[in-house]
N, C-alpha and C positions, 0 to 999 in steps of 0.2 A: 406569620400565620402559623397557628399550632397544628399538631397532628390531626386533631378532630376536624378542624376547618378544612385542612387539606384533603382529608378523607371525604368530607362532604362535597368539596369541589370536584374531586375525581369522580364521585358517584353521579353528580349532576351532569358532568361532561359525558359520561358513559350513557346515562339515561337519555341524554340529548340525541345520541346516535340512534337509540331505539325509537325515540319519538319521531325523528326524521324518517326512519324506515317505515313506521306505521302510517305517517302522513302520505308518503309516496305510494304505499300499497292502497291506501284509501282512494287516492287520486286515480290509480289504475282501475280499481274496482268500480269507482264512480263513472269512469269513462265507459266501461262495458254496460253498466246499468242505464246510463243516459242514452247510449246508442240504441239499446233495445226499446227504451221509452220513446224515442223519436221515430221508431218504426224501421230501424235499420235491420234488414234480414238478408239471408242468402250468403253468397261468397264474401261480400264486404263485411258482414257481421262476424263471420268465421275468421277472416283475416285479422280484424281488430282484436278478437279474443285471443288469437295466437300471439299477436304482438305484445299485448299486455301481460299474458302469461309468461312469455319468455323474459320480459323485462322484470317481472316479479321474482324470477328464480334467484338471481344474484342477491337481491335484497333479503329474501327469506333465508338463504344460506348464510349470509353475514349475521343475521339476527340470532340464528340458532347454533352458532359456533360457540358452544358453551364452555369449552375448556380453553384456558390461556395457553397458547403454544409455548413450550419450553425450549430454549435454545440448547444446542449441544454444549456439554461441559468442555471447556478448553483442554487440550492435551497437556498433561502435566504429571507431577509426582505427588501422590498423596503421602503426607508425612505425619506420623503419630508423635505423641509426646515422648515415647521411648526413642524414636528415631532422631528427633531434634529437640532435646530438652531446653536448650538456651532460647531457641526461637519461640517455643511454646510459652516459656516463662515470660518473655517480653510481651507476647500477645495477651496473656492473662493479666499481667500487671497493668497494661494499658486499658484493657476492658474494665478492670476494677476502678482505675482512676477516672475513666469516662462515665462510670455508673451504668454499664450495660453488660449484657451477657456475652461471654467470649464465643467465638465461632466453634462449631462442632467439628469442623474439618478444615485443614489447611492444604492447599494444592499449590505446589511450586510449578510455575509455568515458564515459557520461553519468551514472554512479552515484557516490554518495558512498561509495566503497569501494575497497579494494585487495585483490587476491587472486592466488594463484599456482596453477597446475595442472601436472600432468605426465602424459603419456601413457605410462605404464609398461607393461611386458610381463611375461609369465609370472607372473601373480597379484601383480605389484608387485615381483618379485625383480630385474628388469632395468630400468634407467632408460630414459627416453624423452624426447622433445622437451618443453621447458618453456616455459610462457607466463606473462607478468605482465600482469594486468589492472589498469589504473590510472585511477581516475575523475578527470576534469578538475575537477568541483566540489570534489574533495578537494584538488587542487593549488591551487585558488582560495582555500581557507580555511586551509591549513597553511603554516607556514614551512618553509624547506628543512631545518632541523634536525628538525622534527617529521616531515617526510616520510622522512628517514633512519631515524627510529625505526619508522615504519610498515613501510618496506621491509625493515629488519633483522628485524622480527617475521616477515614473510612468508618471508624466507630461512631463519629458524629452522625453518620447516616442511620446507624442503628438507633441511637438515642432519640433522633428526631422522628423515628417511625418511617423514614424514607424507603427502606428496603421492603417493608411490608406493603406499602402503598404502590410500589413499582409494578407489582403484578397486575393491579387494577388498572393503572395507567397504560401499561403495555397492552393489556387486553383490548382497550378501546382503540389504540393505534393500529393494532393488527387487524381488528375487525373492519375498520374504515378502509385500510389499505387493501384488504382482501376484496371488498365489494368494488372498490375503484378498479382493481386489477381485473376482476371478472368482466366488468363492463367494457374496459379497453380491449380485452381479449375477444369479446363478442364483436366489437366494432372492427378490429383488425381482421377477423374472420370474414365479416361482410365485405370489407374492402378487397380482400384476396379473392373471394368468390366473384365479385363484380369485375375485377380486373381480368380474371380468367375468362369470364363470359364475353367481355368486350374483345379480348385478344382472339378468342375463337371466332367471333363474328368478323373481326378484321381479316383474319386468315381466309375466311370464306370469300370476303369481298375481293381480296388480292387474287385468289384463285380464279375468280370470274373476270379478272382484268380491270377491276375497279379500284379506285383509290381508297386506302385504309383510313378509317377515322381515328382521330386522336383519342388516346385512352384517357378517360376522365372518371375518377372515383371520388370526386369531392363530396358528393352527397351520400355515399355509402356509409352505413354505420352511424349516421348523424344522431339518431335517437339514443343509441347506446352512449355516445360521447356526451350528450346532454345530461343523461343520468349521472355519468361519471363526474361531470363538472359540478353538479349539485353536491355530491359527496366530497369532492375535492375542496369546495368552499368551506364545508363544515370541518373537514380534516385540517385545514389551515388554522381555523379558529381553535380547534382542539389542541393542535401542536403549540400554538402561541400561548395558550393558557397553561397547558401542562408543563411546557419547557420553561416558561417564566418562573413557575414554582420551583422547577429543578435548579435554576440558577440561584434562586434565593437559598435553597438548601445547600448549595456549594459554599456560599458565603458563610452560612451558619456553621457548617462543618469546618471551615477554615478557622473560625474563631475558637471552636472547641479544640482544634489541634494546637493553636497557639497557646491556649491556656494549659493544656496538658504537657506538650512537648517543648514549649518555649517559642517566643516570637521569632528569634533569629533562625532556629533550626527549621521551623515551618516555612519561613520565607525562602531560605536557601534551598529547601527541598523543591519548592515550586519552581525556582529558577533552574534547578538541575534537571528536572524531569524532561522538559522539551529538548534540552541539550543532549541528554542520554538517548532520547528517542531518535533524534537526527543522527547521532553518532552510531547508534546501533544499526540503523538502516544502511549507513555507509559501510560499516564493518561487514554486514552480511553480504552486500553487493560486491565489495572489493576484496574481501579476504575469505570469509567462511565458505561462500558458494563458488569461489574461483575455479575449483576443479570439477564442479558438477557436469559441465558440458562434456568432459572427457572421463567421466565416471571415477573421479578421485575425491577423497575426503582428507581433511587434515588429521593429525594423530588423534587417538581416542581421547575424548574429553575436551578437545581444542575447538570443536565447531562453535561452542558457546564460550569456552574458556579463554580464547584469544582476545575477547572483548576487553578484558581488564588490562592487558598489555597495551592495547591501542589507546585506551584512556590515559594511561600513564605516559606513554610516549608523546601524546599530542596535547599535553596539559596547557601549553601556551595558547593553542587554538581554542581550547574549551573556555579559557578565561574570557576571551573576546565574545564567544557565543553567549556566555552567561549574562553579559551586559546588554545583550540584544534580545529582550523579551518579545514574544509575538505580540504585535500591536494591530493585527487585522481587525477591521470593524466587526462588532458582534452582529450576527444575524438574529432575527426574531426566532429562528428555529434552532439556535445553538443551545445545547443542554448545559454547557459550562460557560461561565463568564470568561472574558479574555484573561490570560495569565498575568499580563501586566497590571490589570486592575486588581486582581486578587493579591498580588504581591504588594502593590501600593497600599491597600487597606491594612494588610498585616504589618508592614513596616511602619505605618503611622501609629500603631499601638505603643503604649509606654514601654520603655526598656525594662526587661525583667532580670537582667544580669546573668542570663543562662547562655553564655557564649562559648564556653569551653567544655560542654558536657558531651560525653560519648563520641569522641572523634574517630574511634576505630572504624574500619570498614565493616559495613553491615554483613558482607559475605562471611565474615569471621564468626557470625552467630551460628553458622551451620557446623555440624560435627565434623564432617569431612567434605569440604567444598569440591575437591576434585572428583570424589565419587558421585556427588550430586550432579556436577556438570556432565559427567559421562552418562549417568542414568537419564538425564534430560534429553540427550540425543536419542535414546531408545524410544522415548514417548513422543518427541516433537518431529522426528524425521520419519519418512515413509520406509516401509520394508525394502522397497527398491533402492532407495538412496543408501540405506544402511548396508546394503550388499556391495557397495562400491569399494574399491581398494583403498586402504589407508596408507598414506605416505608416512615416512618416519619422522619428518620434520617439515616446517613451513617452507623453507627454501626449496626442498624437493617438490613440494606441491606447486610452487610458483613456476619452477623451470619446466616441469612436466606439462603443466597447463599451457604455458606460453608456447612451448614447442609444438604441441598439438594444434593450437590455434593458428600458428604460423604455417604449419604444414597443410592446413585445410583452408588457408586464406584464399578468397576468390573475389578480387576487387573488380570494378567495372573496367579497369585497364586490362585485366586478364581476358575478359570477354571481347573487348575491342581488338586486342592483339590477335586473338584466335580468328576473329572475323576478318581482320585485315590481311593476315598472312596465310590463313588456311592451315596453320600448323599449331601444335600445342603451345600454350603461352608459357614460355620460359624466360628467365632473365637474360640468357644469352641471345635469344631471338629479339628481345626488346632492344638490347644494346646494338645489335646489328641494324635494326630499323633506325635507331638514332644516328649511327655512323653513316647510313645511306642518305641522311637528310630528310627522312620521312616522318619524323616525330610529330610534327604539327598536323600532317594529314591523318596520322593515326589518332591524334587527339580529337579530330572532328567527329570520330565515331563514338566518343564518350557521351553519356547522358548530359546534356547541357541545358542551362536556362535559356529562355528566349533571347535575353540580352547577350549572353555569351555566344549563342549560335549566330547572332546577327553581326557580331564583331569581326573585324578583319585585321590582319597583320599583327602589329605589336599589341594592339588592344586585345585581340583574341588570345595571344600568348599570356598576357597578364591575367586574364580571366581564368585560364585553365592550369596555369603553373602551380598554384597552391595544391590543387587536387592531385596533379601529377607527382608533386614532391612527396606527398603522403603515400601514394600507391607505389612509387618506385622504391621508397624507403622500405615499405613492407615486403616487396619482392626481394630486396637485398638481405634483409634480416632473415627471411625464410630460407635463403640460400645458405647463410651461415648456420642457421639452426639445423638444416637438413644434414649438415656435415659435422654436427656436434661441436661447432666452434663458437657457440653463443652461450653466454651465461647471464642470468638476471640476478641483481643484487636485491635481496629481500629487506624490507624496512617497515617498522611499525610507524615511523614518524613522517614518512614521505612516500610518494609513489615509487614503484619498482623502477630500477635503473638498469638499462641493458649494458652488458659488458662485452666489448668486442675483443677479438684476438689482439694480444699485445698490451692490453690494459694492465696498468700496475695498481696494486691495492691502494697506494697512497695518493693516486691521482683523483681529481674531482670528476664528476660526470661530464663536464664540458672539455676535459683535457684529452690529448692524444687521439686514439683511434676514433672516438665518437666525433670529435671536431673534424677529423679527416674525412669521415663518412659524410657528414653534413656538407662539407665543402665539395666532395666528389659528386654528390647528388645535385648540388647547385650547378656544378660545371656541366653535368649531363643534360640539364634542363635550361641552359643558357640560350640566349638568342642564336648564338653560334655554338652548338653543343660540342662537348669534348668528353668522350667516355674513358679516356686513358686513366685519369685519376681513380675512377671507379673500378676499372679492370685491375688496376694495381693492388687494390684492397681485397679483391675477391679471390676465393680458392682457384687454383689453376684451371680446373675443368670448367668452371663457370665463366672465367675471364676470357678464354680463347674465342676469337671470332669464329663464326660458323663457316 
């Protein structure tokens, strides 16, 4: 489908919204006229007029929302040609190869994404300023050849006129969504008012010694919800039609990318992007934001800069992920086809012999990557977060964060122990309870499933032992940490490993003190508990019986 036909289709869909609204307004006006024609007068006529007028308000508001709402520009760094000459040169070369106009502005963002936009005019018939949004994490994980494939795909949207028509399509979606939202809000207000009225009436009945009636708001707001259902039905049709076009546009842009950047580079970029997205989410959760709860940040430039080291250290894991393309079934409301299908179509194209082109990291296109990574923090992070203390290195961030987390640890075992003994929950107090043979009575105060609470004897112990093991281990580690006897080994390739006193650098995580700790915890939670091994490992002040 060409750009002209797509524009016509978008206009027809948008006019359909206006036609539906006019028909509903005509029905409402017709109801008022018919009522008066049938001789309806007095309070009933006034009530009908008020109802139809109130129903008409959201419809009219939706029809006369003349401007297409503009989303906020993502936080990022605008870069000029003087700032990043190599990047701009690549962008302009690809635009020329694609046969389209280069963007007027490039914005480097913190997302694993690349996107283009155009502020078109006259319902998308006239072109406008173009923007290219380019995620720095994407540059970190792609080669230059793969980046060319990504950018050529985005330019394919320019050549197809997709970016100009997007404003028209978005306008229709927003208007329909707005009308539906207004009707649902009106309905919710009716339900709340009816509930409040019935609760007040019930309170009066109870005050008079009578039985309260059951609250029933099933019929409240029914008229509003019916109107919402009408627009929802058209909204589904609108989305199916407009998004099916969007999926066809994605396939066409993929073909343009394969022609400009090469088949293999385009296919490998599509394989890489979901892997990078998943890896970046893991990196942010497990590394970059590790210190935020305790108001700590990694070294300057490392909040986003550490992502590259994670990718390098976990290359073997990434190889497996690249072979597992997302195969979730496509929904009629997906704007993009499944990645697996897009890759399959590209890889079925004839080989073009362009397998060894531009294998350098795309991040190297930037004049000063470290400066960019540091500047990105200033735009992507809030002022409050930027005021947090910077650690000198990643291991310091890990140790400080874990120490704070352990010092503030408050497990259900802490609550149960305080409730059982009436004293502050300390490790020493817990060991005394175990030595007195009261561990399993204490365990009965933990939050338990129905099955665990009903169990007795050995079955009960087997149910609660795994949770007790985790909570006791946490209390022991907190004891070591409070006395600065605990260290954590930082690693990009695996999760952090705790290092207990007496650990030798050449030992593995399962050797020596850690193995002794696990054995001591197991002994303390055995059917016949023994706290002696655990007390032998602990600092003297924590090991002494009370």
